[in-house]
Every structure is written in structure tokens, then in C-alpha cells.
PyMOL commands that place a pseudoatom at each C-alpha (Angstrom):
pseudoatom trace, name=CA, resn=MET, resi=1, chain=A, elem=C, hetatm=0, pos=[75.699, 151.254, 132.682]
pseudoatom trace, name=CA, resn=LYS, resi=2, chain=A, elem=C, hetatm=0, pos=[72.561, 152.542, 134.307]
pseudoatom trace, name=CA, resn=VAL, resi=3, chain=A, elem=C, hetatm=0, pos=[69.090, 151.072, 134.502]
pseudoatom trace, name=CA, resn=GLU, resi=4, chain=A, elem=C, hetatm=0, pos=[66.039, 153.201, 135.553]
pseudoatom trace, name=CA, resn=VAL, resi=5, chain=A, elem=C, hetatm=0, pos=[62.611, 151.864, 136.179]
pseudoatom trace, name=CA, resn=LEU, resi=6, chain=A, elem=C, hetatm=0, pos=[59.898, 154.409, 135.284]
pseudoatom trace, name=CA, resn=LEU, resi=7, chain=A, elem=C, hetatm=0, pos=[56.283, 154.444, 136.237]
pseudoatom trace, name=CA, resn=GLN, resi=8, chain=A, elem=C, hetatm=0, pos=[53.943, 156.454, 133.924]
pseudoatom trace, name=CA, resn=THR, resi=9, chain=A, elem=C, hetatm=0, pos=[50.171, 156.516, 134.551]
pseudoatom trace, name=CA, resn=ALA, resi=10, chain=A, elem=C, hetatm=0, pos=[47.688, 157.884, 132.144]
pseudoatom trace, name=CA, resn=GLY, resi=11, chain=A, elem=C, hetatm=0, pos=[47.842, 161.548, 131.919]
pseudoatom trace, name=CA, resn=GLN, resi=12, chain=A, elem=C, hetatm=0, pos=[50.935, 161.833, 134.142]
pseudoatom trace, name=CA, resn=LEU, resi=13, chain=A, elem=C, hetatm=0, pos=[54.604, 162.372, 133.507]
pseudoatom trace, name=CA, resn=ALA, resi=14, chain=A, elem=C, hetatm=0, pos=[56.920, 159.470, 133.918]
pseudoatom trace, name=CA, resn=VAL, resi=15, chain=A, elem=C, hetatm=0, pos=[58.647, 159.075, 137.387]
pseudoatom trace, name=CA, resn=VAL, resi=16, chain=A, elem=C, hetatm=0, pos=[61.735, 157.202, 138.180]
pseudoatom trace, name=CA, resn=VAL, resi=17, chain=A, elem=C, hetatm=0, pos=[60.859, 154.708, 140.852]
pseudoatom trace, name=CA, resn=GLY, resi=18, chain=A, elem=C, hetatm=0, pos=[64.137, 152.871, 140.978]
pseudoatom trace, name=CA, resn=GLU, resi=19, chain=A, elem=C, hetatm=0, pos=[67.665, 153.091, 139.467]
pseudoatom trace, name=CA, resn=ALA, resi=20, chain=A, elem=C, hetatm=0, pos=[70.804, 151.087, 139.684]
pseudoatom trace, name=CA, resn=GLU, resi=21, chain=A, elem=C, hetatm=0, pos=[74.307, 151.459, 138.193]
pseudoatom trace, name=CA, resn=GLY, resi=22, chain=A, elem=C, hetatm=0, pos=[76.967, 148.879, 137.497]
pseudoatom trace, name=CA, resn=ASP, resi=23, chain=A, elem=C, hetatm=0, pos=[80.014, 148.108, 135.223]
pseudoatom trace, name=CA, resn=THR, resi=24, chain=A, elem=C, hetatm=0, pos=[78.736, 144.830, 133.908]
pseudoatom trace, name=CA, resn=TRP, resi=25, chain=A, elem=C, hetatm=0, pos=[75.515, 143.178, 132.908]
pseudoatom trace, name=CA, resn=PRO, resi=26, chain=A, elem=C, hetatm=0, pos=[75.782, 140.546, 135.698]
pseudoatom trace, name=CA, resn=GLU, resi=27, chain=A, elem=C, hetatm=0, pos=[76.023, 143.476, 138.280]
pseudoatom trace, name=CA, resn=MET, resi=28, chain=A, elem=C, hetatm=0, pos=[72.989, 145.123, 136.887]
pseudoatom trace, name=CA, resn=ARG, resi=29, chain=A, elem=C, hetatm=0, pos=[71.059, 141.836, 136.549]
pseudoatom trace, name=CA, resn=ALA, resi=30, chain=A, elem=C, hetatm=0, pos=[71.564, 141.236, 140.244]
pseudoatom trace, name=CA, resn=GLU, resi=31, chain=A, elem=C, hetatm=0, pos=[69.916, 144.599, 140.896]
pseudoatom trace, name=CA, resn=LEU, resi=32, chain=A, elem=C, hetatm=0, pos=[66.804, 143.958, 138.839]
pseudoatom trace, name=CA, resn=PRO, resi=33, chain=A, elem=C, hetatm=0, pos=[64.717, 142.057, 141.384]
pseudoatom trace, name=CA, resn=ALA, resi=34, chain=A, elem=C, hetatm=0, pos=[64.978, 144.968, 143.858]
pseudoatom trace, name=CA, resn=LEU, resi=35, chain=A, elem=C, hetatm=0, pos=[64.081, 147.513, 141.132]
pseudoatom trace, name=CA, resn=PHE, resi=36, chain=A, elem=C, hetatm=0, pos=[61.025, 145.428, 140.152]
pseudoatom trace, name=CA, resn=ARG, resi=37, chain=A, elem=C, hetatm=0, pos=[59.956, 145.284, 143.729]
pseudoatom trace, name=CA, resn=GLU, resi=38, chain=A, elem=C, hetatm=0, pos=[60.206, 149.067, 143.980]
pseudoatom trace, name=CA, resn=LEU, resi=39, chain=A, elem=C, hetatm=0, pos=[58.087, 149.326, 140.767]
pseudoatom trace, name=CA, resn=ALA, resi=40, chain=A, elem=C, hetatm=0, pos=[55.512, 146.924, 142.247]
pseudoatom trace, name=CA, resn=GLU, resi=41, chain=A, elem=C, hetatm=0, pos=[55.392, 148.985, 145.521]
pseudoatom trace, name=CA, resn=ALA, resi=42, chain=A, elem=C, hetatm=0, pos=[54.778, 152.178, 143.393]
pseudoatom trace, name=CA, resn=ILE, resi=43, chain=A, elem=C, hetatm=0, pos=[52.070, 150.588, 141.435]
pseudoatom trace, name=CA, resn=GLU, resi=44, chain=A, elem=C, hetatm=0, pos=[50.351, 149.351, 144.605]
pseudoatom trace, name=CA, resn=LYS, resi=45, chain=A, elem=C, hetatm=0, pos=[50.421, 152.945, 146.099]
pseudoatom trace, name=CA, resn=THR, resi=46, chain=A, elem=C, hetatm=0, pos=[48.738, 154.361, 142.940]
pseudoatom trace, name=CA, resn=SER, resi=47, chain=A, elem=C, hetatm=0, pos=[46.177, 151.628, 142.498]
pseudoatom trace, name=CA, resn=ASP, resi=48, chain=A, elem=C, hetatm=0, pos=[42.660, 152.651, 143.206]
pseudoatom trace, name=CA, resn=GLY, resi=49, chain=A, elem=C, hetatm=0, pos=[41.197, 149.081, 142.785]
pseudoatom trace, name=CA, resn=GLY, resi=50, chain=A, elem=C, hetatm=0, pos=[38.994, 150.147, 139.886]
pseudoatom trace, name=CA, resn=GLU, resi=51, chain=A, elem=C, hetatm=0, pos=[38.850, 149.070, 136.383]
pseudoatom trace, name=CA, resn=VAL, resi=52, chain=A, elem=C, hetatm=0, pos=[41.427, 150.185, 133.869]
pseudoatom trace, name=CA, resn=PRO, resi=53, chain=A, elem=C, hetatm=0, pos=[40.003, 152.548, 131.260]
pseudoatom trace, name=CA, resn=HIS, resi=54, chain=A, elem=C, hetatm=0, pos=[40.162, 151.355, 127.691]
pseudoatom trace, name=CA, resn=ALA, resi=55, chain=A, elem=C, hetatm=0, pos=[41.347, 147.805, 128.683]
pseudoatom trace, name=CA, resn=PRO, resi=56, chain=A, elem=C, hetatm=0, pos=[40.202, 145.035, 126.517]
pseudoatom trace, name=CA, resn=ALA, resi=57, chain=A, elem=C, hetatm=0, pos=[37.419, 142.945, 128.017]
for i in range(1, 57): cmd.bond("trace and resi %d" % i, "trace and resi %d" % (i + 1))
show_as sticks, trace
zoom trace
């Protein structure tokens, strides 16, 4: 079993920012917090602090 965390911003191709492999769901579930931290760090690096285009008010 493999889980990949992807980051795709507008107009860009998706990029794998984290991945984990395991034989069982409990093994994979244990890896999820670290994968989400990697995703959060990737988002923080790409954030320009501006408004999101086309976002609802």
C-alpha cells in the first residue's frame, strides 16, 4: 500500500511532497501526520500571503 501527498497550485503540475509505504492500514495511518506536516511546509513555502483568486467572499 502506498500513499502520496500531492501539491498542485493553479496553473502548475502536481508535485509529490510526501509519500509513505506500508503493508497495513495502521502502518499507513501512523505515517499520515508526518505527510500532512510535509504538505503544510510545502504550502507555506509557496504562499505569497495574497488573496486567493476566484475564492468565495
